[in-house]
MARDREN-996049 format. One record per residue (C-alpha): x, y negated, z. Coordinates in steps of 0.1 Angstrom, whole numbers, plus 5000, padded with zeros to 4 digits. Each point is the difference from the previous one (the first is absolute). Layout:
<sites>
XYZ
...
</sites>
This chain:
<sites>
639741849759
501149635006
500149944961
496150135002
499149795027
501449674983
498150094968
496550035019
500949705020
500949774967
496850164986
497849875028
501649664998
499049984962
496650115007
499549775027
501749714978
497650094973
497050015021
500949655013
500549884964
496550134990
498149855029
501749684997
498849994960
496650095010
499949715027
501049784976
498050094972
496949995021
501049675014
500749894961
496550144990
498349815031
501749664990
499250054962
496250055010
500249705026
501049784976
497850124973
497049975025
501149655006
499849934966
496850144991
498349835029
501649674990
498650064963
496650125014
499849665022
500649794969
497350194979
497449965025
500949645005
499449954962
497050215002
498549755027
501049694979
497550114974
497249925025
501949755021
499650265028
502049935031
500050275027
500349705028
496949855009
501649644998
503149894984
501849675008
500749744972
502849755002
499749634984
502349764997
498849625009
502149724990
500749775026
500949714971
496149894995
499749985037
502949775006
499049794970
496549945016
501649915031
502249784982
497349824982
497949965032
503049865017
500649764973
496649894998
500049925040
503249804994
498749784970
496949895020
501949935031
503249824984
500149644995
501849794973
503650025017
502650094974
502050205029
497150185006
499250084964
503850114996
499750255030
496650144987
501650054966
503150155015
497750245022
497950104969
503250104980
501550205033
496350185002
500150054962
503450165002
499150225030
496950154980
501850054968
500950375009
497150235003
499750225030
497550295003
498250165026
498350374998
496350065005
499050335012
496650124993
498150325010
498250144971
497450284999
500950274979
496050114998
499250194968
496349854998
501549665002
502750064974
499949774969
503750004994
501450124965
502550254993
503649855009
501550154969
503349825004
500550185032
499050334983
502749914971
502849935027
499450325018
500150234969
503049824988
501850035033
499150385003
501950044966
503549925018
499250335024
498650224974
503450124993
501150085036
496750175005
500250194971
503650155010
498650085036
497050184984
502350214980
501850095032
496650165014
500150254970
497149834983
499750084963
501149774972
496450014983
498749865036
502449735002
499949894965
496250014999
500149745031
502349794984
497950004968
496849915020
501949695017
500949884966
496550034990
498949825034
502349714989
498449944968
496250005017
501349735027
501949834972
496549984981
498249915035
497650294989
498550105039
498350324987
503050124982
502449905028
497650195025
500350314976
503650004997
500549955039
497850305004
502150224975
503149865019
498850095033
498950384989
504050055000
500349925037
498650335013
502350214979
503149765012
498750065038
499750354993
503750034994
501049715025
498550175032
498550305018
497449815021
496750114986
498249715017
502049774975
499250214971
496550025005
499849605008
501649934966
497850254980
496949825017
501249674991
500550094964
496350114998
498949705016
502349754977
498250214969
496449905012
501349645008
502049964968
496450064981
498049745016
499949774974
499050224974
496850095024
500550374990
498350095032
499750364990
503750064999
500549775032
497650235016
502050284989
503449865012
498449925035
498950365003
503650114995
501349775022
498150155028
500750344991
503449964997
500349785034
497650265020
503050265002
501549775026
497050085024
500750375002
504149965002
500950115034
503649884995
498849635001
500849825033
497049975022
500149605005
499749984963
496850214995
497749705013
501549814972
499650284973
496450055011
498949634997
501949974966
497650324990
497149815009
500749694983
500650204968
496750155002
498549665006
501749904966
497850224980
497149765010
501749714982
500450234973
496250084999
498949665004
502449914971
501349715018
503549894992
500649765028
498950235029
502350274984
502549755002
499649915037
499850405010
503150064978
501749735018
499150155034
501050334991
503449874990
500649845031
499150325021
501650224978
503449825005
499850035036
499650395002
</sites>
């Protein structure tokens, strides 16, 4: 009887131990999956932000209404003017005294020595980012630098994407399109650059799908993907295709209007963007590129605040 109880006791201990191990493994596995997803989502958002920035650079769009420019002002010219003025006054007021001339000569040498080292100060200017007054050319050097710097992040991003169980075909496709983007940027071809940026952004919804369970996040990037398709065709003036892309943008976005899982405090912003997307159709009907860009800029500002 005692032997039987001992066997039962050992069996129960074994079962409890096994359950603890299984429970711990599941918790640890879920934690690892969460960490992989969080890291992957951070990488995808970083990539998305860079692509959107490049999109906007093609038309000098800044989502801020004003920017601060910083210019360095040399103090050397100011000192030289002051020195010249001082010398003129000294010459007109001096006599023929040799001692005075010697002193003046010494003072001039000292002044010259003091102004030999150039000093600079900074001037801050508030500049409007209005599209109606924008006359700037594309800063291709900035765009090239951004693309080249992104290359250093691509290997890390690629590894994290594999961790999200994305297919090799999708990841290799993304990398190929990024190479095509680099060529378009090197050639400073705006239309091709926009086309390649649109193709690259089309991968973002696929990446987000694996990186998060948030339906709001998924719908927003799908909406932006369609919006960027329309935006990328502005220079080709293919207004028929642009109209289709805008209609698809609205169709994708309006799913948020009936999503009961979205927080109440976001409903106003969601409704506001929906109205703005519908107003974008007016710019398409008028076939006015500047009007489209103004509304596009405002939509991006609002959609980023959701």
